[in-house]
C-alpha atoms as one frame of an Amber mdcrd trajectory, in Angstrom:
protein
 -71.891  26.016 112.756 -69.265  23.243 113.300 -67.534  23.678 116.810 -64.530
  22.040 118.050 -64.669  23.505 121.468 -62.505  21.581 123.881 -60.697  19.641
 121.110 -57.134  19.416 120.518 -55.836  19.004 117.007 -52.207  18.616 115.243
 -51.850  19.372 111.747 -48.719  18.272 110.094 -47.240  20.351 107.443 -49.066
  23.509 108.695 -46.909  26.402 108.229 -48.057  27.183 104.579 -50.639  25.924
 101.967 -53.341  23.932 102.510 -52.056  22.685 106.033 -52.022  26.194 107.224
 -55.664  26.993 106.115 -56.562  23.879 107.705 -54.944  24.813 110.922 -56.736
  28.326 111.057 -60.054  26.748 110.428 -59.843  24.185 113.231 -58.428  27.059
 115.511 -61.516  29.233 114.384 -63.908  26.625 115.241 -62.556  26.502 118.560
 -59.722  23.777 118.686 -56.511  24.197 120.314 -54.295  23.488 117.558 -50.573
  22.413 117.187 -48.797  23.866 114.184 -45.975  21.319 112.909 -43.437  21.125
 110.164 -39.809  20.471 110.108 -38.708  24.170 110.424 -38.864  25.321 113.857
 -38.702  29.257 112.681 -41.664  28.477 110.553 -43.642  27.079 113.323 -42.714
  29.833 115.631 -43.790  32.504 113.009 -47.383  30.884 112.449 -48.034  30.065
 115.838 -47.318  33.782 116.972 -49.447  35.311 114.031 -52.250  32.684 114.940
 -52.120  33.569 118.676 -52.205  37.408 117.853 -55.548  36.364 116.059 -56.688
  35.220 119.427 -56.308  31.516 118.664 -54.847  28.839 121.143 -52.168  27.240
 119.320 -48.560  26.198 120.044 -45.669  25.279 117.291 -43.688  22.141 117.543
 -41.059  21.453 114.967 -40.809  17.826 114.052 -39.603  15.862 111.191 -42.483
  13.381 111.197 -40.663  11.394 108.501 -38.552  10.029 111.282 -40.325   7.441
 113.538 -38.512   8.984 116.889 -39.499  12.359 115.948 -43.236  11.512 115.394
 -43.261   9.765 118.719 -41.762  12.612 120.677 -43.989  14.890 118.836 -47.213
  13.216 120.159 -45.546  12.759 123.610 -44.822  16.570 123.694 -48.415  17.606
 122.722 -49.856  15.122 125.574 -47.241  16.538 128.021 -48.488  19.935 127.113
 -52.033  19.505 126.916 -53.109  16.184 128.378 -54.905  14.994 125.229 -54.890
  14.910 121.409 -58.456  14.366 119.754 -57.668  15.015 116.113 -54.653  14.402
 113.915 -54.623  15.765 110.084 -51.711  13.977 108.184 -50.990  16.718 105.620
 -47.180  16.774 105.365 -46.187  16.357 101.712 -43.474  17.058  99.118 -42.954
  16.613  95.509 -39.985  15.395  93.518 -41.255  15.308  90.307 -39.489  13.601
  87.196 -40.223  11.082  84.328 -39.438   7.674  85.857 -36.388   7.050  83.229
 -34.839  10.114  84.842 -35.989   9.948  88.449 -33.336   9.625  91.026 -33.927
   6.962  93.848 -33.275   9.351  96.433 -36.436  11.443  95.006 -38.530   8.358
  95.241 -37.404   7.609  98.728 -37.666  11.304 100.000 -41.445  11.431  98.802
 -42.231   7.970 100.080 -40.652   8.950 103.582 -42.408  12.430 103.867 -45.864
  11.797 102.086 -46.428   8.048 103.085 -44.072   6.880 106.020 -45.015  10.041
 108.002 -48.525   8.923 108.101 -47.716   5.753 109.471 -45.316   7.368 112.049
 -47.916   9.734 113.386 -50.408   7.522 113.342 -48.724   4.354 115.258 -47.522
   7.173 117.893 -51.043   8.683 118.419 -53.131   5.485 118.382 -52.408   3.994
 121.711 -53.752   7.582 123.251 -56.567   7.393 121.189 -57.619   3.845 121.797
 -57.192   4.612 125.755 -59.595   7.557 125.314 -61.736   5.400 123.120 -62.297
   8.134 120.345 -60.500  10.148 118.029 -60.518  11.575 114.449 -57.452  11.049
 111.894 -57.885  12.706 108.614 -55.335  11.974 106.097 -54.686  14.290 102.835
 -54.149  12.323  99.884 -54.596  13.637  96.343 -56.504  12.938  93.102 -53.046
  11.944  91.497 -53.336   8.861  93.862 -56.327   8.101  92.040 -55.957   9.071
  88.222 -52.175   8.938  88.031 -50.021  12.064  86.474 -47.135  11.758  84.130
 -43.896  12.874  86.049 -45.420  11.793  89.352 -44.886   7.930  89.847 -43.197
   8.470  92.985 -46.088  11.212  94.211 -49.030   9.088  92.933 -47.715   5.869
  94.447 -47.375   7.784  97.857 -50.903   9.311  97.740 -52.545   6.170  96.622
 -50.681   4.410  99.630 -52.308   6.913 101.807 -55.748   5.785 100.522 -55.060
   1.787 101.256 -53.684   3.057 104.458 -56.714   4.954 105.754 -59.042   2.247
 104.810 -57.119  -0.508 106.601 -56.478   1.628 109.705 -60.044   2.693 109.705
 -61.257  -1.155 110.063 -58.687  -1.578 112.849 -60.085   1.117 115.169 -63.688
   1.781 114.388 -64.904  -0.384 117.269 -63.156   2.359 119.536 -65.063   5.219
 118.059 -61.951   6.144 116.374 -62.887   7.483 112.622 -59.978   7.662 109.970
 -60.808   9.199 106.470 -58.950  10.609 103.813 -59.440  13.863 101.345 -58.251
  13.718  97.732 -57.734  17.482  96.929 -57.458  18.223  93.118 -55.864  21.559
  91.788 -55.716  23.922  94.562 -54.548  27.436  94.669 -51.144  27.455  96.697
 -47.844  28.714  96.167 -47.282  26.112  93.782 -50.032  26.757  91.587 -49.262
  30.592  91.818 -46.090  29.789  89.601 -47.953  28.262  86.819 -48.172  30.502
  83.523 -51.678  31.761  82.545 -51.865  29.206  79.698 -51.086  26.312  82.056
 -53.549  27.417  84.706 -56.111  27.524  81.891 -55.465  23.891  80.444 -55.983
  22.800  84.265 -59.295  24.545  84.513 -60.349  23.105  81.137 -60.049  19.484
  82.864 -62.387  20.789  85.680 -66.123  20.619  85.202 -66.647  23.589  87.535
 -64.185  25.560  85.720 -62.212  26.797  88.548 -59.044  26.123  90.562 -60.052
  25.054  94.262 -59.237  27.081  97.249 -57.367  25.932 100.355 -60.515  26.821
 102.342 -62.643  24.269 100.303 -60.348  21.471 101.705 -60.034  23.042 105.170
 -63.843  23.162 105.558 -64.175  19.377 104.779 -61.516  18.657 107.356 -63.270
  20.602 109.850 -66.396  18.539 109.579 -64.824  15.203 109.467 -63.198  16.575
 112.605 -66.288  17.279 114.331 -68.977  15.335 116.079 -71.448  15.678 113.070
 -68.970  12.849 111.511 -69.142  10.382 113.931 -70.529   7.539 111.903 -68.273
   8.379 108.849 -65.161   6.209 108.627 -62.894   4.429 105.796 -63.826   6.929
 103.265 -61.878   8.836 100.597 -63.713  12.612  99.787 -62.537  14.341  96.410
 -62.280  18.207  96.749 -61.830  18.732  93.126 -64.332  20.647  91.236 -65.434
  17.283  89.509 -62.218  16.647  87.922 -62.310  12.958  89.105 -65.793  11.371
  89.345 -65.983   7.801  90.749 -68.931   5.253  90.349
């Protein structure tokens, strides 16, 4: 059984979807968890719900696409709990459209939330981790960053950027016992996929060798492993959680 007793973790974008399940999975494994998103009410709601289950959590609202907000978020966590061992960069949005119709503002928004936030949070936390000579950073990318998807040039570019960022940062900090890995989910059952028609869901499943859409727990369980001491010799890797949708040689 994976245990994260004594560890402190931050999960961005953790008030719903994959991030919500990641946060609860880490808390269940014994970590103290910071719930974070841009909406303060959502942060309080999720933190209160987790606290009622007996988990040790706090909620801190932050727009991590803003460098100052990301810096203040890390400072607040360390001020309250003294350390930060695990960072899961999960915050993300979509603004889909064909490129001929895509507004520059939609490109900029996706890049800011999906990619720049990873830089902002990582830069804010790297000094404390270097000082502690250890840490786990896990970045949530997407299979779309590997295979592309029509109508998602902005989203695919942001997620592909996370992969390059992960590998580069892993090389920078490996000697200090800090691991940096990425997880690329495929089609996962979330609020977004619930809105799809049955025909659309079937078309998705026809592309997946395992014949089903994934669950948020499929991603969260891998996050827990990569955050644990069991994964101490793994860094710079990208793990697909996609039922075989993308198979790389």
